[in-house]
C-alpha positions as CSV (number, residue, x, y, z in Angstrom):
1,M,91.6,99.5,104.7
2,D,89.1,96.8,105.6
3,F,89.8,93.1,104.9
4,Y,87.1,90.3,105.0
5,M,87.8,86.6,105.4
6,K,86.3,84.4,102.7
7,E,86.5,80.6,102.3
8,Q,89.7,80.6,100.2
9,G,91.5,83.8,101.4
10,V,90.8,87.5,102.0
11,R,88.9,90.2,100.1
12,T,89.2,93.9,100.1
13,S,87.7,96.7,98.0
14,F,89.1,100.0,96.7
15,D,87.8,102.7,94.5
16,Y,89.4,101.0,91.6
17,G,87.9,97.6,92.3
18,Q,87.9,94.4,94.5
19,L,91.1,92.6,95.4
20,N,91.1,88.9,96.3
21,I,94.1,87.5,98.1
22,S,94.8,83.8,98.5
23,G,97.7,81.4,98.8
24,N,96.0,79.5,96.0
25,E,96.2,81.3,92.6
26,D,92.8,79.8,91.7
27,Y,91.1,82.1,94.2
28,G,93.2,85.3,94.1
29,F,96.5,87.0,93.9
30,R,99.2,85.4,96.0
31,P,100.7,87.6,98.7
32,Y,104.2,87.5,97.3
33,Q,102.9,88.5,93.9
34,L,101.3,91.6,95.5
35,M,104.5,92.4,97.4
36,V,106.7,92.1,94.2
37,S,104.1,94.0,92.2
38,S,104.0,96.8,94.8
39,I,107.7,97.2,94.7
40,A,108.0,97.0,90.9
41,G,105.0,99.3,90.4
42,C,106.2,102.0,92.8
43,S,109.7,101.9,91.4
44,A,108.5,102.2,87.8
45,S,106.0,105.0,88.6
46,V,108.7,107.1,90.3
47,F,111.2,106.3,87.5
48,R,108.7,107.4,84.9
49,K,108.0,110.7,86.6
50,I,111.8,111.5,86.8
51,V,112.4,110.5,83.2
52,E,109.6,112.7,82.1
53,K,111.0,115.7,84.1
54,Q,114.3,115.0,82.3
55,R,112.4,115.4,79.0
56,M,113.4,112.0,77.8
57,K,110.8,110.3,75.6
58,L,110.6,106.6,76.2
59,E,108.4,104.8,73.7
60,D,108.4,101.4,75.4
61,W,109.0,100.1,78.9
62,K,109.3,96.6,80.3
63,I,110.2,95.7,83.8
64,I,111.1,92.0,84.6
65,A,111.1,91.1,88.3
66,D,113.3,88.1,89.1
67,V,112.5,86.9,92.6
68,E,114.4,84.6,94.9
69,R,112.6,83.0,97.8
70,N,113.9,81.0,100.7
71,P,111.8,77.8,101.1
72,E,113.5,77.1,104.5
73,E,112.2,80.5,105.8
74,A,108.5,80.2,105.0
75,N,109.3,81.0,101.3
76,R,110.5,84.5,102.4
77,I,111.4,86.9,99.6
78,E,115.1,87.3,99.8
79,R,116.0,89.2,96.6
80,I,114.2,91.0,93.9
81,H,116.1,92.0,90.7
82,L,114.2,94.6,88.7
83,R,115.4,94.5,85.1
84,Y,114.3,97.7,83.2
85,I,114.2,97.5,79.4
86,V,113.4,100.8,77.9
87,K,113.3,102.0,74.3
88,G,113.4,105.5,72.9
89,K,115.1,108.1,70.7
90,G,117.9,110.3,71.8
91,L,118.4,108.6,75.2
92,S,121.2,109.3,77.6
93,E,122.5,106.3,79.4
94,E,124.0,108.5,82.1
95,K,120.6,110.3,82.7
96,L,118.7,107.1,82.7
97,K,120.9,105.5,85.3
98,K,120.9,108.6,87.5
99,S,117.1,108.7,87.2
100,L,116.8,105.1,88.3
101,R,119.1,105.7,91.3
102,T,116.9,108.7,92.2
103,A,113.8,106.7,91.8
104,R,115.1,104.1,94.2
105,K,115.6,106.8,96.9
106,N,112.1,108.1,96.4
107,C,110.1,104.8,96.1
108,S,108.3,104.3,99.4
109,M,107.9,100.5,98.8
110,I,111.6,99.9,98.2
111,R,112.4,102.1,101.2
112,T,110.0,100.1,103.4
113,V,111.7,96.7,102.6
114,E,115.3,97.7,101.9
115,N,116.6,96.3,105.2
116,S,114.7,93.0,104.7
117,I,114.8,92.3,101.0
118,T,117.8,92.8,98.7
119,I,116.5,95.0,95.8
120,E,118.7,95.2,92.7
121,E,118.0,97.1,89.6
122,S,119.6,97.0,86.1
123,L,118.9,99.0,83.0
124,E,119.0,98.1,79.4
125,Y,118.1,100.7,76.9
126,I,117.5,100.4,73.2
127,E,118.0,103.4,71.0
128,L,115.4,103.6,68.3
129,S,116.4,105.1,65.0
130,V,115.0,108.5,64.2
């Protein structure tokens, strides 16, 4: 990856598009937003693959990331709580929870930061009527 300095931050480009990074939201994504997004996105992608292999059909997903930062340590990310809210028909709470645990073990972003940031996950599932 190549990064280029610009007046208000850093820019890089990928096949999907350009990414602007800045400590000021007026000029790009803030680094902590990218860190949290990477962790949530990786976890959700792995979880989805596992759920699909289990042949569970989820009709709606939402992941809420609650973040705690420490202002006395350069606003270091201390804790991320990923709250999964899923909706579907014929869901198994046991299978969903097991799938989330398996996803955690196979998410490279969580594994990368697990000794630095406390990552917690919770699951709420809503059974839709047939």
